[in-house]
VOPAGU-2260 file (C-alpha; in pm, 1 decimal, decimal comma):
REM VOPAGU-2260
SITE   aa  ch    i         X         Y         Z
SITE  MET   A    0   -4347,9    -227,8   -1290,7
SITE  PRO   A    1   -4213,5    -522,1   -1087,1
SITE  SER   A    2   -4065,6    -677,8   -1403,6
SITE  ARG   A    3   -3873,7    -355,3   -1477,7
SITE  LEU   A    4   -3740,4    -356,7   -1124,8
SITE  ILE   A    5   -3630,7    -718,2   -1160,5
SITE  VAL   A    6   -3458,6    -642,6   -1493,2
SITE  ALA   A    7   -3286,2    -339,2   -1341,5
SITE  LEU   A    8   -3167,3    -542,1   -1042,8
SITE  LEU   A    9   -3040,9    -822,6   -1265,1
SITE  LEU   A   10   -2857,7    -574,9   -1486,4
SITE  PHE   A   11   -2703,5    -412,3   -1178,6
SITE  MET   A   12   -2595,2    -753,1   -1046,5
SITE  VAL   A   13   -2424,1    -836,5   -1377,1
SITE  VAL   A   14   -2257,3    -499,2   -1442,5
SITE  MET   A   15   -2149,5    -418,8   -1087,1
SITE  PRO   A   16   -1920,3    -720,3   -1041,2
SITE  LEU   A   17   -1749,1    -644,7   -1372,3
SITE  SER   A   18   -1663,9    -289,0   -1274,6
SITE  ALA   A   19   -1563,8    -388,1    -922,7
SITE  SER   A   20   -1359,8    -697,1   -1012,3
SITE  ALA   A   21   -1020,4    -524,6    -985,5
SITE  THR   A   22   -1111,7    -377,5    -648,6
SITE  SER   A   23   -1240,3    -709,9    -521,2
SITE  THR   A   24    -921,5    -887,4    -635,1
SITE  THR   A   25    -715,9    -632,8    -443,9
SITE  GLU   A   26    -935,8    -655,3    -134,0
SITE  ARG   A   27    -926,6   -1036,2    -142,0
SITE  ALA   A   28    -547,0   -1017,5    -159,0
SITE  PHE   A   29    -541,3    -779,8     138,5
SITE  ASP   A   30    -777,3   -1008,0     331,7
SITE  ALA   A   31    -554,2   -1308,8     259,3
SITE  ALA   A   32    -239,9   -1113,2     354,0
SITE  ILE   A   33    -402,1   -1003,1     679,6
SITE  ALA   A   34    -502,6   -1362,5     757,6
SITE  LEU   A   35    -144,8   -1482,0     697,4
SITE  PHE   A   36      -0,6   -1205,2     912,4
SITE  GLU   A   37    -246,7   -1263,2    1197,5
SITE  LYS   A   38    -171,8   -1635,6    1193,4
SITE  ALA   A   39     203,7   -1566,9    1205,1
SITE  LEU   A   40     180,0   -1285,3    1461,4
SITE  PRO   A   41     197,5   -1491,0    1784,0
SITE  GLY   A   42     544,4   -1614,7    1684,4
SITE  LEU   A   43     679,7   -1274,0    1588,9
SITE  GLY   A   44     874,6   -1042,3    1811,2
SITE  ALA   A   45     838,4    -666,4    1826,7
SITE  GLU   A   46    1060,4    -644,5    1520,3
SITE  MET   A   47    1156,4    -875,7    1236,0
SITE  SER   A   48    1396,6    -798,0     950,1
SITE  GLY   A   49    1409,3    -440,7    1073,7
SITE  VAL   A   50    1030,7    -401,1    1047,3
SITE  ALA   A   51     830,7    -307,6    1358,5
SITE  THR   A   52     552,8    -566,8    1364,1
SITE  ALA   A   53     294,4    -342,6    1536,5
SITE  THR   A   54     355,0     -67,1    1281,3
SITE  TYR   A   55     332,7    -318,4     998,4
SITE  ARG   A   56       6,8    -456,4    1137,6
SITE  ASP   A   57    -142,5    -105,8    1149,0
SITE  ALA   A   58     -37,3     -41,7     789,5
SITE  LEU   A   59    -178,5    -373,0     668,2
SITE  THR   A   60    -506,1    -365,3     860,3
SITE  LEU   A   61    -582,8       2,8     919,8
SITE  ARG   A   62    -389,4     146,1     626,2
SITE  ARG   A   63    -259,4     413,4     861,8
SITE  PHE   A   64      54,4     388,8    1071,4
SITE  ARG   A   65     314,0     589,3    1259,1
SITE  SER   A   66     647,9     523,4    1097,0
SITE  ALA   A   67     982,5     544,3    1274,6
SITE  HIS   A   68    1140,7     507,5     930,1
SITE  TRP   A   69     954,5     802,7     778,0
SITE  GLY   A   70     929,9     997,5    1104,2
SITE  ASP   A   71     558,5    1068,1    1096,6
SITE  ALA   A   72     207,2     929,9    1057,3
SITE  VAL   A   73     144,8     783,1     713,1
SITE  ASP   A   74    -174,0     684,4     535,0
SITE  LEU   A   75    -150,9     388,9     297,1
SITE  ARG   A   76    -354,4     463,9     -13,9
SITE  ILE   A   77    -433,6     183,8    -257,2
SITE  THR   A   78    -484,8     268,5    -621,7
SITE  ASP   A   79    -542,6      56,3    -930,0
SITE  ALA   A   80    -340,1     153,4   -1236,7
SITE  ALA   A   81    -527,6     153,2   -1565,7
SITE  SER   A   82    -225,8      70,6   -1782,6
SITE  GLU   A   83     113,4     -98,7   -1779,4
SITE  SER   A   84     298,9     233,8   -1783,0
SITE  ALA   A   85     550,2     362,7   -1525,9
SITE  GLY   A   86     617,9     111,0   -1247,5
SITE  CYS   A   87     359,4    -126,9   -1387,3
SITE  ALA   A   88     588,7    -202,7   -1680,6
SITE  ARG   A   89     807,2    -401,9   -1438,0
SITE  PHE   A   90     594,6    -491,1   -1136,3
SITE  ALA   A   91     257,1    -633,9   -1035,9
SITE  ALA   A   92     240,0    -368,9    -762,3
SITE  TYR   A   93     468,3    -102,2    -620,5
SITE  VAL   A   94     479,9     168,5    -354,8
SITE  ASP   A   95     573,2     526,2    -442,5
SITE  LEU   A   96     842,4     630,6    -197,1
SITE  PRO   A   97     900,6     833,7       1,2
SITE  PRO   A   98     547,4     909,7     119,7
SITE  ARG   A   99     417,9    1244,7      -3,3
SITE  ASN   A  100     210,9    1470,4     219,2
SITE  GLY   A  101     171,3    1188,6     471,2
SITE  THR   A  102      56,5     933,5     213,5
SITE  ALA   A  103     231,2     626,8      73,8
SITE  THR   A  104      57,3     506,2    -241,3
SITE  LEU   A  105      51,8     135,7    -320,1
SITE  THR   A  106     -27,0     103,2    -689,4
SITE  VAL   A  107    -180,2    -224,2    -801,6
SITE  CYS   A  108    -104,2    -292,3   -1167,9
SITE  PRO   A  109    -319,4    -471,6   -1427,1
SITE  ARG   A  110     -96,0    -781,6   -1420,3
SITE  PHE   A  111    -169,3    -820,3   -1045,4
SITE  HIS   A  112    -529,4    -900,5   -1138,8
SITE  ARG   A  113    -461,4   -1132,0   -1430,8
SITE  ASP   A  114    -132,6   -1311,7   -1356,9
SITE  GLY   A  115     -47,5   -1551,9   -1076,8
SITE  SER   A  116    -243,8   -1711,8    -797,9
SITE  ASP   A  117    -432,4   -1573,2    -501,1
SITE  ALA   A  118    -142,7   -1685,4    -278,9
SITE  LEU   A  119     104,7   -1489,0    -492,1
SITE  ARG   A  120    -119,7   -1182,1    -474,8
SITE  ALA   A  121    -128,7   -1206,4     -93,1
SITE  LEU   A  122     250,9   -1243,1     -85,3
SITE  THR   A  123     280,3    -935,6    -308,4
SITE  ILE   A  124      69,0    -733,2     -64,0
SITE  LEU   A  125     278,9    -854,6     231,7
SITE  HIS   A  126     592,9    -750,6      40,7
SITE  GLU   A  127     469,3    -408,1     -72,0
SITE  VAL   A  128     344,1    -309,0     273,1
SITE  VAL   A  129     700,4    -362,8     401,0
SITE  HIS   A  130     812,2     -93,0     155,9
SITE  ALA   A  131     542,7     143,8     280,4
SITE  VAL   A  132     649,7      91,3     642,4
SITE  ALA   A  133    1026,4      43,3     622,9
SITE  GLY   A  134    1151,4     176,0     290,0
SITE  PRO   A  135    1267,7      48,6     -47,2
SITE  ASP   A  136    1498,2    -241,3      49,4
SITE  GLU   A  137    1387,5    -534,6    -170,6
SITE  CYS   A  138    1579,9    -789,0      34,7
SITE  ARG   A  139    1411,3    -679,2     358,2
SITE  ALA   A  140    1068,5    -693,0     193,8
SITE  MET   A  141    1129,7   -1042,3      52,2
SITE  ALA   A  142    1271,1   -1176,7     379,8
SITE  PHE   A  143     984,9   -1034,6     586,9
SITE  ALA   A  144     708,6   -1154,5     352,4
SITE  ALA   A  145     864,8   -1501,3     319,4
SITE  ALA   A  146     897,5   -1530,0     698,5
SITE  ILE   A  147     530,0   -1440,3     744,2
SITE  GLU   A  148     427,3   -1695,0     483,0
SITE  GLN   A  149     653,1   -1962,0     641,7
SITE  ARG   A  150     521,3   -1901,5     993,8
SITE  ALA   A  151     159,7   -1898,5     878,3
SITE  THR   A  152     163,4   -2195,3     639,2
SITE  GLY   A  153     477,4   -2395,6     710,7
SITE  ARG   A  154     623,3   -2307,8     368,6
SITE  PHE   A  155     716,0   -2004,9     164,1
SITE  THR   A  156     706,3   -1923,5    -204,8
SITE  ASP   A  157    1035,9   -1976,4    -385,5
SITE  VAL   A  158    1170,8   -1628,1    -456,7
SITE  GLY   A  159    1527,7   -1748,3    -511,8
SITE  GLY   A  160    1561,0   -1597,4    -859,2
SITE  TYR   A  161    1442,6   -1256,0    -743,7
SITE  TRP   A  162    1657,0   -1289,2    -429,5
SITE  ARG   A  163    1970,7   -1351,4    -639,1
SITE  ALA   A  164    1880,9   -1083,8    -896,5
SITE  ASN   A  165    1877,7    -829,0    -612,9
SITE  SER   A  166    2205,3    -962,9    -463,5
SITE  CYS   A  167    2021,9   -1035,2    -139,3
SITE  GLN   A  168    2261,7   -1313,1     -46,3
SITE  ALA   A  169    2501,6   -1028,5      46,9
SITE  SER   A  170    2236,4    -844,8     251,3
SITE  PRO   A  171    2180,8    -871,4     627,9
SITE  TYR   A  172    1849,3   -1050,8     557,3
SITE  ALA   A  173    1777,0   -1417,9     497,7
SITE  LEU   A  174    1492,5   -1627,9     366,4
SITE  PRO   A  175    1345,7   -1882,1     609,7
């Protein structure tokens, strides 16, 4: 009987990480994004790039926030997409906007788990949570996420190509 228990436990230990790998990648990215934000927080004001920092912090850490932009309380739901269809054809992650029935859904796409580095995944989470809190403006999301990364690490990921592709140089936002 003990050998069957050992075999069952070993099988569970092998199979469980495989089925939970996407979730753990997403959670690690959230943990890294939270760590970056918390490190940057002392240097932030009440608002940056039109994003209320306290509201953003609630969205990132609690996944529930009261949004001045949306006018109500919003839950942030995280879901993993099974295929590259819909928004996943173009993005590693995206937020369905506006929130529906008090819920903003952040969809994490398959490429989020297989492409890029852990740092890029954390930056993606920082960026997407801006959309959940403050709306669809790509320039705002890039500026905010880059500023967090810069304040936390002393550098920020080069998003110049994406910045230019979205004509952000003409926006009211700036990269650090």
